[in-house]
N, C-alpha and C positions, 0 to 999 in steps of 0.2 A: 255522658254515661247515666243510665237510668239507674234508679235506685235498686232495681232487681239484680243489675249487673255489679252493684258495689258490695263488696264483702270485705268486712275489716277484720284483720287479725290483732290481738292484744298482746303486747311483749312488754312485761316489766322486767327490769334488770337489777339484781340483788347480787351480783357476783364478785363485788369488790371485797378486800381484805378488812377494811376498816383499820388501816394501820395507825393512823393519827388518833383515832378514839380510845385505843387501848383495850378493845374488845368488841364484841358484835354490836356495832351501833343499831343495827336494824331489830335488836331485842330490846332498846330503850323505849321508855315508855312515852307515849304522844300525849301531851298535857291536856288536848281537848277531849280525844276519845277514850283516854287511858287503855289503850291497845298498845302493844309493841309497835314501833314505827313500820315494820314490815306489813304486818296485818292491816294497819290503818291505811297505808297506801294501797294495798291489794283491795281493801273494800271499796276505796274511791274509784278504783278502776274497775271493779266490778258492778259497782252501781251506774258506773257510765256506759258500760257494757249493756247492762239490762235496759237502760233507758233507751239505747240505740236499737237494740235489737227486740225488745220486749219480752225477753227470755226472762223467767221467773225460774229460780233454783229450788227444789223440793227438798225436804228435810233429809231424804235419803241420799240426794245429790250432794249435799252441804255436808254429809258425814264422811265421804269418801273424797281423799284427795291423791292418792298414790295413783301414778298413771298405769301402771301395770294392772289395776283393778277398775279401771274405766273403760268403756266400750270405745271404738274408733270414732263414732258419731259424737259421742261426749266430748272426746278430746278437741274436735274442731270448734265446739261451742264454749270452750274454757278460755280463761287467761291463761297464757304461758309465762311461768316466772322462772328466769335463770339464776341458779344459785351457784356459788363457787366454794370459797374457802369454809364457809359456814353453812353448808348444804345440810348437813345432819340436824344440826339445832333449827333451821328454818323449816325442815320437812315436820319436825316434831310440833313446831309453833303453829304450823298451817295445817295440821292434820285433819281439822274439821272443816275446812275451806276448800271450795269447788275451783282448784286451781290444778294446772298440771305444771308441776314444779320438776324441773330438769336439772341434772348437774353438769356444770361446765368444768371439765377437768383440765382445761388449759387457762384457769381463771388468773393466773400469775402473769399472762401476756398483757392484761388490760382490758378495758371496756369492749374494744374491738372484737375480742374473742366471744364475749357473751353476746354480741349482736348477731355474730355469724351463727353462733351455734344455736340461739333462739330461733333464728329465721330458718336454718337448717331443719330443725326440728318441726316447726309448722309446716313447712312445705313437704316434709317426710310425712307427716299425718295425712296431708291432703292427698298424697299420692296413695297411701295405704287405704284411705276411705274409697277412693275411685276403684281400686281393685277389688275392694270388698263388695261393693254393689254393682260389679260389672253383670252386663246381662246374661241370662241363662240360655238355654237352648231355644226356647220360644220368642227371644228378643227382649223380655222382660227381666228386670233385676228385682229383688225380693220387696223393694217398695213400690213397685208398680211403674217405675220409671222406664220410659222408652231409651234403652241404650246407655253406654257409660259416658258419652260425650256430656249428657245433661247431668249427670252424677258429679263428674269433675268440674263442671262449670259451676255447680251449686255450692261445693265445698273448697274451692282453690280460693285463697285469698287475693283480692284485687289491690288491696292496702294493707299497710301495716303501721299500727300506732306504737311507737316506742317511748317508753317514760322509765325514770329512774325511781327507785324504791325508798330514795332517802330524802324526797321532797316534801317536807311535813305541811307546807301551805296549800298545795295544790287540791283543786276541789273537783267535784263532777261536773260543774258548770264549766269549769277551765277547759275540761276534756271535751264537753259537749260543743263547745265553741270551735274548737278544732275539727270536730267530726263534721259539723254542719258546713263550715269552710271547705272541708276537703271534699263532702259531696257536690259542693258548688263549683269546684275546681279540681275534678277527679285527675287532671293530667299534671298537677303541680304537686311539689311538696308543700305542706302546711305546717309551720313551725310556731314555737312561741317567741315573742318579741318583748324585750324589757330593758329598761336603764336602771342603773343603780340610782337609789333615791338618798336624799338625806333626812334628817327627823321631821322636816316640814313637807316630806312627800315631794321635793323637788328634784329634778335629775341633777347629779353632781356636774360641776363644770368640766366639760370635756368627755363627759361620758357618753358614749356611742350605744347604739340599740345593739343588743346581743341577740343573736338568733340561736335558739337551743331547743332541745327536747324538753318536755314531750313534742313530738314531731310525727307527722303521718307521711308516709313514703309510698308513692304508688308503683305497682308491680314492675313497671318498665326500669325501676331503680333498684330493685331486689339484687340484681346481680353485682351491682356496684357496692352494696352493703356486705355481701359477702366476701369483697376482697379488702374490706378494711383491716388494718394491722395496728397494733400496738394499744396506746391508751389514749387516743384522740377522740373517740366516739365518731358521731356522725357528722360533726360540725364540717369538716372539708367538703362533704357531699353538699350540704345546705348552702355552703359559700360558693361553691361551684355553679349551681343552678340559679343562685340568688343573681349572680352576673349574667345568666342567660335569661332573666325574667321569668324563671319558671318556679319561683316560691312565693307563698302567700304567707305573710308573718301577721299573727294575731296578737294584739297586746295582751300579755298574759303577767302581770306584777307577781304573782305567786309562784311562778316557775323559776325565779331567781334565787330562792332560799333552799339550801340544802344543809344537811347535818354531817359535819365531819370531827368534831370534837365535843366533849360533853359540855362545854361553856356555849355552845351554838344554841343548846336549848334555852340559855338563859338569855342569849342574846336576841332570840326569836321575840321577846317582849320588848325589846328596845330597838325601835325602828332603825335608829342611825348606826346599830351595830350588827344588823342582822346578817349572816353569812350568804354569800352569793355563789353561784356556780356557773360554769361556761361549757359543759360537756355537749 
C-alpha cells in the first residue's frame, strides 16, 4: 500500500464510568502536564496526528470543538473522542480543543459499544463528505476533483488507530512507532506489546507478553470491530489474528499503565506498584 492510499483515522475512547475512581478520573490532573488526564491524552493524540499528516491547527480551529459547528471536511481531519457517562463535563473541558467529541448513549454496555459507536461515526462522516463533494453537471466537484470516486478514496479511512484516554504514560513517539509499523505492514493489525515489570525493570516470573491497545486496524477488520460486544475491547480480535500471523506487536512499555483509582497516581511514581491494563 502506497502512502497516498494510507488514511489513518484516530479514535480515543473516554466512555467509561470511572466506577472505581469515585468520580470522573479523566478530569484528574496529570502530574507532568498539569492538564486534566483527558486533555493530556488528547494532546498526545493530536501531536501524533500532526506529525503523521503534517496538519497544523490554526487558532480559529482550536477555538471550536462541537461537531455541529465544524464543516464536514474538518471532521475528517480531527481526532474522534467517544464520551459516555461524563459526556457533558468532557465537552466543557475540551471546548477549546480541535476534537470531534461524540456521545455514546450506550456506554453502560462497556468498551465495545464505544468502539462501535466511534467507528460508525467516523465512517458516517466519510460518507457525508463523499456526498458533499459529488460531481456537478459538468463532471467536476467544487474542489475541482474529477468524480466522486476520487473524493471518497481521499477521505475514507484505510486504517483506524484506537487508544484509551486513561493511559497517562503514553507518548507521541509511542504512537509514531505504531503508525510507522502500520504503514510498513498495512494488511496487519499493529498493537502494543508489554510485560509487567518489577522495580528493577525486569519481567516478572511467568509474565507473558500482553497485546493491547493502542492498536491500528486495517479496513478489512472494521466489520469485526463493529460486531464487538460487552466490556472486552478489541483484545479477542488481536488474539485471533495473532494466531493467523497477521499481527505486528511493537514493544510499548508505556501502554501498560492506566488510571483506575486515585492511588494509581501515587503508584505511577513507584515502578513496582504501577497499575496495568489489558484492554
